C-alpha positions as CSV (number, residue, x, y, z in Angstrom):
1,M,-26.3,-3.0,6.7
2,K,-25.9,0.7,7.3
3,V,-22.9,2.6,6.0
4,A,-21.3,5.8,7.2
5,Y,-18.4,7.7,5.9
6,K,-16.0,10.8,6.5
7,S,-13.5,12.6,4.4
8,V,-10.2,13.3,6.1
9,A,-6.9,14.8,5.1
10,T,-3.8,13.8,7.3
11,P,-0.7,15.9,7.2
12,F,2.8,14.4,6.4
13,R,5.4,14.8,8.9
14,H,7.5,16.2,5.9
15,P,6.2,17.2,2.4
16,F,6.1,13.9,0.4
17,T,7.6,14.0,-3.1
18,I,7.9,11.2,-5.7
19,S,8.7,11.6,-9.6
20,K,5.0,12.4,-10.0
21,G,4.7,15.3,-7.6
22,T,4.6,16.6,-4.1
23,K,2.0,16.6,-1.3
24,T,1.6,17.8,2.1
25,H,-1.6,16.0,3.3
26,Q,-3.1,12.7,2.3
27,P,-6.7,13.0,1.6
28,A,-8.7,9.7,2.3
29,L,-12.1,8.3,2.7
30,L,-12.9,6.3,5.9
31,V,-16.0,4.2,5.9
32,E,-18.1,2.4,8.5
33,L,-20.3,-0.7,7.9
34,E,-22.6,-1.5,10.7
35,Y,-24.4,-4.9,10.7
36,F,-26.5,-6.1,13.5
37,G,-24.4,-4.1,16.1
38,F,-21.1,-5.0,14.7
39,K,-18.9,-2.4,13.1
40,G,-16.2,-2.6,10.4
41,Y,-14.0,0.1,9.1
42,G,-12.0,0.7,5.9
43,E,-10.1,3.4,4.4
44,A,-9.1,4.5,0.8
45,P,-6.6,7.4,0.1
46,A,-7.1,9.6,-3.0
47,I,-4.1,9.3,-5.4
48,T,-4.1,11.9,-8.1
49,Y,-2.3,9.9,-10.8
50,Y,-5.0,7.2,-10.6
51,N,-7.6,10.0,-11.1
52,I,-9.7,9.2,-8.1
53,T,-10.6,11.7,-5.5
54,V,-12.3,11.6,-2.2
55,E,-15.2,13.7,-3.8
56,Q,-15.8,10.9,-6.4
57,M,-15.7,8.1,-4.1
58,I,-18.4,9.9,-2.0
59,A,-20.4,10.7,-5.0
60,D,-20.3,7.1,-6.2
61,L,-21.2,5.8,-2.7
62,E,-24.2,8.2,-2.4
63,S,-25.3,7.2,-5.8
64,K,-25.7,3.6,-4.7
65,K,-25.9,3.7,-1.0
66,Q,-29.2,1.9,-0.8
67,L,-27.8,-0.9,-2.8
68,V,-24.5,-1.1,-0.7
69,E,-26.8,-1.2,2.5
70,K,-29.4,-3.9,0.9
71,F,-26.8,-6.7,1.0
72,S,-27.5,-9.5,3.3
73,F,-23.9,-9.9,4.7
74,S,-22.5,-13.3,5.5
75,D,-19.2,-13.6,3.6
76,P,-16.7,-10.7,2.7
77,E,-15.7,-12.4,-0.7
78,R,-19.3,-12.5,-1.9
79,Y,-19.8,-8.8,-0.7
80,W,-16.6,-7.8,-2.6
81,H,-18.0,-9.4,-5.9
82,Y,-21.4,-7.5,-5.3
83,L,-19.4,-4.3,-4.8
84,H,-17.2,-5.0,-7.7
85,H,-20.2,-5.0,-9.9
86,L,-21.7,-2.0,-8.3
87,F,-18.6,0.3,-8.8
88,P,-16.6,-1.2,-11.5
89,K,-15.0,2.0,-12.3
90,N,-14.0,2.8,-8.7
91,P,-11.7,0.2,-7.2
92,F,-10.5,2.6,-4.3
93,L,-14.2,2.8,-3.0
94,V,-14.5,-0.9,-3.4
95,C,-11.4,-1.3,-1.3
96,A,-12.6,0.8,1.5
97,L,-15.9,-1.1,1.7
98,D,-14.0,-4.5,1.3
99,M,-11.8,-3.6,4.2
100,A,-14.8,-2.6,6.3
101,A,-16.5,-5.9,5.5
102,W,-13.4,-8.1,6.5
103,D,-13.1,-6.0,9.7
104,L,-16.8,-6.7,10.3
105,F,-16.4,-10.4,9.7
106,G,-13.4,-10.8,12.0
107,K,-15.5,-9.2,14.7
108,M,-18.4,-11.5,14.1
109,K,-16.0,-14.5,14.1
110,K,-14.2,-13.1,17.4
111,L,-10.9,-13.6,15.6
112,P,-8.2,-11.3,14.1
113,L,-8.2,-12.0,10.4
114,Y,-4.4,-13.4,10.5
115,Q,-5.8,-16.1,12.8
116,Y,-8.7,-16.7,10.6
117,W,-6.5,-17.2,7.7
118,K,-4.2,-19.4,9.8
119,L,-1.2,-17.0,9.3
120,D,1.8,-16.6,11.8
121,P,2.7,-13.0,12.3
122,A,6.3,-14.3,13.2
123,N,6.6,-14.9,9.4
124,A,5.8,-11.2,8.6
125,P,8.7,-9.2,7.0
126,V,9.7,-5.8,8.7
127,T,8.4,-3.0,6.8
128,D,10.7,-0.4,5.0
129,F,10.6,3.2,5.8
130,T,10.4,5.5,2.6
131,I,12.6,8.6,2.2
132,G,10.7,11.0,-0.5
133,L,12.5,13.1,-2.9
134,D,14.1,16.2,-1.4
135,T,17.4,18.0,-1.3
136,P,20.3,15.7,-0.3
137,E,20.6,17.3,3.1
138,M,16.8,16.9,3.8
139,M,16.8,13.2,2.7
140,L,19.7,12.7,4.9
141,Q,17.8,14.5,7.8
142,K,14.7,12.5,7.2
143,M,16.8,8.9,7.4
144,L,18.7,10.2,10.7
145,E,15.3,11.2,12.1
146,Q,13.9,7.6,11.7
147,P,16.7,5.0,12.4
148,W,15.4,1.8,10.5
149,P,16.8,-1.5,9.2
150,I,15.3,-0.8,5.6
151,Y,14.9,2.0,3.6
152,K,12.8,2.7,0.4
153,I,14.5,5.7,-1.3
154,K,12.6,7.6,-4.1
155,M,14.6,8.4,-7.1
156,A,13.7,10.4,-10.3
157,A,16.8,11.6,-12.1
158,P,20.2,9.9,-12.7
159,E,22.0,12.6,-10.5
160,D,19.9,11.3,-7.5
161,I,22.5,8.5,-7.2
162,R,24.7,11.2,-5.5
163,T,22.1,11.4,-2.8
164,L,22.1,7.7,-2.4
165,Q,25.9,7.6,-1.9
166,L,25.4,10.4,0.7
167,L,23.0,8.2,2.5
168,R,25.2,5.1,2.4
169,K,27.9,7.0,4.2
170,H,25.5,7.2,7.2
171,T,23.9,3.8,7.6
172,N,24.4,0.1,6.6
173,A,20.7,-0.4,6.4
174,S,19.2,-2.1,3.4
175,F,18.2,0.1,0.6
176,R,15.3,-0.3,-1.9
177,I,14.9,2.1,-4.9
178,D,11.5,3.3,-6.2
179,A,11.7,5.3,-9.5
180,N,7.8,5.6,-9.9
181,A,8.3,5.0,-13.6
182,A,10.6,7.9,-14.0
183,W,13.5,6.4,-15.9
184,E,14.2,5.5,-19.7
185,L,15.7,2.2,-20.4
186,S,19.2,3.6,-21.0
187,T,18.9,5.2,-17.5
188,A,17.9,2.0,-15.9
189,L,20.8,0.0,-17.7
190,E,23.3,2.6,-16.6
191,L,22.2,3.0,-12.9
192,I,21.2,-0.3,-11.8
193,P,24.8,-1.8,-11.6
194,R,25.9,1.3,-9.6
195,L,22.9,0.8,-7.4
196,K,24.1,-2.9,-6.6
197,E,27.4,-1.4,-5.6
198,L,25.6,0.6,-2.9
199,N,23.9,-2.4,-1.5
200,V,20.5,-1.9,-3.0
201,E,18.4,-5.1,-2.8
202,L,15.6,-4.3,-5.6
203,V,14.3,-1.6,-7.8
204,E,10.7,-0.8,-8.1
205,Q,9.0,0.3,-11.4
206,P,12.1,1.8,-13.0
207,L,10.3,2.4,-16.4
208,A,6.9,3.8,-17.6
209,K,4.0,1.4,-16.8
210,D,3.5,0.6,-20.5
211,D,6.9,0.2,-21.4
212,W,6.8,-3.6,-21.9
213,D,9.6,-3.7,-24.6
214,G,11.9,-1.9,-22.5
215,M,11.1,-3.8,-19.3
216,K,11.7,-7.1,-21.3
217,I,15.3,-5.9,-22.0
218,L,15.8,-4.8,-18.5
219,Y,14.6,-7.9,-17.0
220,E,17.0,-10.0,-18.9
221,K,19.9,-7.7,-18.2
222,S,19.4,-6.4,-14.7
223,V,21.7,-7.3,-11.9
224,L,19.0,-6.6,-9.3
225,P,15.4,-7.7,-8.9
226,I,12.9,-5.6,-10.6
227,F,9.4,-5.1,-9.1
228,A,6.2,-3.8,-10.9
229,D,4.1,-1.2,-9.1
230,E,2.3,1.0,-11.6
231,S,2.5,-2.0,-14.2
232,C,0.6,-4.3,-11.9
233,V,-2.7,-2.8,-10.7
234,S,-5.2,-5.6,-10.8
235,E,-5.5,-9.2,-10.8
236,Q,-5.4,-9.3,-14.6
237,D,-2.0,-7.8,-14.6
238,V,-0.2,-10.6,-12.7
239,N,0.2,-12.9,-15.6
240,R,1.5,-10.2,-17.8
241,C,4.4,-9.5,-15.5
242,I,5.8,-12.9,-16.1
243,G,9.2,-12.5,-17.9
244,Y,9.1,-8.7,-17.4
245,F,9.5,-8.4,-13.6
246,H,10.9,-10.6,-10.7
247,G,8.2,-9.5,-8.4
248,I,5.1,-7.4,-8.0
249,N,4.0,-4.7,-5.5
250,I,0.3,-5.4,-4.5
251,K,-1.4,-2.5,-3.0
252,L,-5.0,-2.9,-1.5
253,T,-6.3,0.3,-2.7
254,K,-5.3,0.0,-6.4
255,C,-6.5,-3.6,-6.6
256,S,-9.6,-3.0,-5.0
257,G,-9.2,-4.6,-1.6
258,I,-8.2,-7.6,0.6
259,T,-10.2,-10.1,-1.3
260,P,-8.5,-9.7,-4.6
261,A,-5.1,-9.0,-3.0
262,R,-5.3,-12.5,-1.5
263,R,-6.0,-14.0,-4.9
264,M,-3.2,-12.0,-6.5
265,I,-0.7,-13.4,-3.8
266,A,-1.7,-17.0,-4.6
267,D,-1.4,-16.4,-8.3
268,A,2.1,-14.6,-8.1
269,R,3.2,-17.6,-5.9
270,T,2.2,-20.1,-8.6
271,K,4.0,-18.1,-11.3
272,G,7.2,-17.6,-9.4
273,L,7.0,-13.9,-8.8
274,K,8.1,-12.4,-5.5
275,V,5.4,-10.5,-3.6
276,M,5.7,-7.1,-2.0
277,L,2.7,-5.7,-0.1
278,G,2.7,-1.8,-0.5
279,C,0.8,1.1,0.6
280,M,-0.5,4.4,-0.7
281,N,0.2,6.4,2.5
282,E,-2.8,5.0,4.4
283,A,-3.2,5.8,8.1
284,V,-4.0,3.3,10.8
285,V,-7.1,1.7,9.3
286,G,-5.7,0.8,5.8
287,T,-2.3,-0.1,7.3
288,A,-4.0,-2.5,9.8
289,A,-5.7,-4.4,7.1
290,L,-2.5,-4.6,5.2
291,A,-0.6,-5.9,8.3
292,H,-2.8,-9.0,8.7
293,L,-1.6,-10.0,5.0
294,A,2.1,-9.5,6.0
295,P,2.8,-13.2,6.6
296,M,2.1,-14.0,3.1
297,A,4.6,-11.4,1.7
298,D,8.4,-11.4,0.9
299,Y,8.7,-7.6,1.5
300,M,6.5,-5.0,3.2
301,D,5.9,-1.3,2.7
302,M,3.3,-0.3,5.1
303,D,5.0,2.8,6.5
304,G,2.0,5.2,6.2
305,P,1.5,6.0,10.0
306,L,5.2,6.6,10.2
307,L,5.1,9.1,7.4
308,L,1.9,10.9,8.6
309,L,1.5,13.4,11.4
310,N,-1.0,12.8,14.2
311,E,-2.3,9.8,12.1
312,N,-4.4,8.5,15.0
313,K,-6.4,11.6,15.4
314,H,-9.1,10.5,12.8
315,M,-9.8,7.4,14.6
316,E,-12.4,9.0,16.8
317,V,-14.6,10.0,13.9
318,F,-17.2,7.1,14.3
319,S,-16.8,6.6,18.1
320,Q,-18.4,8.8,20.7
321,T,-16.6,6.8,23.6
322,G,-13.0,7.2,22.6
323,A,-10.5,6.8,19.9
324,Y,-10.4,3.9,17.5
325,Q,-7.2,2.1,18.6
326,Y,-5.3,-0.7,17.0
327,N,-5.8,-3.2,19.9
328,D,-9.7,-2.4,19.9
329,L,-10.3,-4.1,16.6
330,P,-10.9,-8.0,16.6
331,G,-10.9,-8.0,12.8
332,L,-8.2,-5.5,11.7
333,G,-6.7,-4.8,15.1
334,V,-2.9,-4.7,15.1
335,H,-0.6,-3.3,17.6
336,R,2.1,-0.6,17.2
337,T,4.7,-3.1,17.5
338,A,3.8,-4.3,13.9
339,F,5.6,-1.1,12.8
340,T,8.9,-1.5,14.9
341,P,12.0,-3.2,13.4
C-alpha cells in the first residue's frame, strides 16, 4: 500500500454562515491509496467546531504513515478497524482513508459500491440545497439562483422566521430547518408550531448537543420531526437518541467513514429512527462516497458540490493524464445527475 495526500481549500459560491460562524473557503484533505496498481481516493474537510484541522490530519498521517502503508489490503472493513486503532482521536482522517479504501475495493471488484451492496439508485432521495445565514435579501437571492425542490435553511435567532416567511412567498419547495444547536428550549417550543405553518418538514439539532433534558421535552411536544446532528456523532450515540430525536443525521466525516456509517444506518433502522445522510461541505470525492449510500436513507443532504465554486478543479491533483471525474471511478464514481432534482 502507498499513501499520498494533498491539502486543498475550495471557495464557496457565497460566504457560508451558520450559527457557529462564517467561512469563505472549505479546507480539506484529499488522500490517495495505491495498491497493486489500483488507486482509491478519499476526502475529509476540516471543521473548526470539531477541532480538527487539515494540518492535524497531515501530522497524524505522517506520524504513522509507514503503518498505514504496511497493511495487507483485502477488506475495507478490516482496514477501517486497523485505522480506527491507529488514529483513535482523529475520525476525520480515518474517514478519508476509509473512503479511499472503499474506492480501491470497488475498483478491484470492478463494481460501483452501490451495486456491490445491492442498492438501487432509483430509491435514493433527492438532496436538499442549503441556504446559509445572511440578510433576508441575500438568502432570497441564493434561493432564486438555485431553483430546487427541497431547501435546508439555516436559522439562529427567533427573528429569522421573518426570513423564512419571505422565502416562502417565492417558492412552494419543501423546507427543512437547521439551527445548529442555537436555540433554547423555550425558543424551539415557540418557533416549531410556526414553522409547521410554513410547510417545514423537519428541524435539525434545535438545542445544544448535550441538552438532553430539553430534548426530551421537545421530542414529546414537537409537532415536527426533530433530527440529531451534533448530538449524534459516532456509533455509540445512536442508542442515546432514542426517545429524544425522531431521526439522526449521519455524516461520514464525523462518524469516521463509510464503514461505521453503514452500521449506524442499520442500527437506526432497528431502533425506529429515521435516517438523514448529511455532508460537511465535501467536494466531489466525499460527496460521491455519500451518494452510494443514498438508497439507504430517508433524507439526503449532499449539496457540497452545489455550494462550492470550481469544486472540480482539485480532481487533477493525483492525475497527470486528466481530471478525476465522477464517471471515471468504478468504486466511488457518480454522475452529476445524482445532484439534479
